[in-house]
N, C-alpha and C positions, 0 to 999 in steps of 0.2 A: 379517538380510536380510526385507524386507516381504514378504509372500503376498497375489498379486492376486488380484482375487475380480470376474465380470464375472454380472450378473445380468439374466438376459433372458426379457423376456413372452412366454411361449406358445410360444415356439419358437426355435432356434439360426438362426442368420443366416449369410449368407454371410462375412463381414466376421471371423466366428470361430474361420474356416478357414482364411483366404486368406494365401498365407506374409506377407508385407507388415505384416500387421495381430494374426495369434495370438500372437505373444510377447507381447503390450502386455495383450491376455485373460486371460493367465492360468487358474486355474481357471473351469468357465463352469457358472453355475445357472441351470436353466429352470423359471421357475416358471409352473405352470398355473393361467389364468385364465378358462378354459373357454371357450377357443372350439374348439368343436367340428372334427375330423378335416376334414369335408367342408367345410368353410368356405378353410381354405388352397392358395390356387395350388398344382396341379400340381408333385410332385418336392418342396418348401419342407419338406414336415413328416421329407423322409430325410435331412436334410441334418446 
Protein backbone atom coordinates (compact mmCIF):
# COMPACT_ATOMS: atom_id res chain seq x y z
CA UNK A 1 0.00 0.00 0.00
CA UNK A 2 1.29 3.41 -0.97
CA UNK A 3 1.46 6.12 1.72
CA UNK A 4 -0.08 9.44 0.68
CA UNK A 5 1.54 12.64 1.88
CA UNK A 6 0.37 16.18 1.23
CA UNK A 7 2.69 19.08 1.93
CA UNK A 8 0.97 22.42 2.33
CA UNK A 9 2.70 25.73 2.77
CA UNK A 10 1.98 27.98 5.75
CA UNK A 11 -1.42 26.58 6.80
CA UNK A 12 -3.91 23.80 6.24
CA UNK A 13 -6.59 24.64 3.72
CA UNK A 14 -10.32 23.81 3.79
CA UNK A 15 -9.91 21.13 1.13
CA UNK A 16 -7.63 19.16 3.47
CA UNK A 17 -10.61 18.44 5.77
CA UNK A 18 -13.52 18.46 3.29
CA UNK A 19 -15.22 15.05 3.20
CA UNK A 20 -14.87 14.81 -0.58
CA UNK A 21 -11.13 15.54 -0.73
CA UNK A 22 -9.65 14.57 2.66
CA UNK A 23 -9.27 10.86 1.73
CA UNK A 24 -6.93 11.88 -1.11
CA UNK A 25 -4.70 14.02 1.13
CA UNK A 26 -3.43 11.32 3.46
CA UNK A 27 -0.97 12.62 6.03
CA UNK A 28 -0.74 16.41 5.95
CA UNK A 29 2.51 18.22 6.67
CA UNK A 30 2.34 21.97 7.08
CA UNK A 31 5.61 23.67 6.10
CA UNK A 32 6.36 26.95 7.84
CA UNK A 33 7.41 29.52 5.26
CA UNK A 34 7.55 32.48 7.63
CA UNK A 35 4.13 34.06 7.18
CA UNK A 36 3.11 35.71 10.44
CA UNK A 37 -0.17 34.72 12.12
CA UNK A 38 -1.53 38.27 11.92
CA UNK A 39 -1.27 38.11 8.10
CA UNK A 40 -3.76 35.23 7.87
CA UNK A 41 -7.41 35.78 7.01
CA UNK A 42 -9.61 35.50 10.11
CA UNK A 43 -10.23 31.89 11.07
CA UNK A 44 -7.85 30.25 8.60
CA UNK A 45 -5.19 29.43 11.20
CA UNK A 46 -7.68 27.36 13.22
CA UNK A 47 -8.28 24.76 10.48
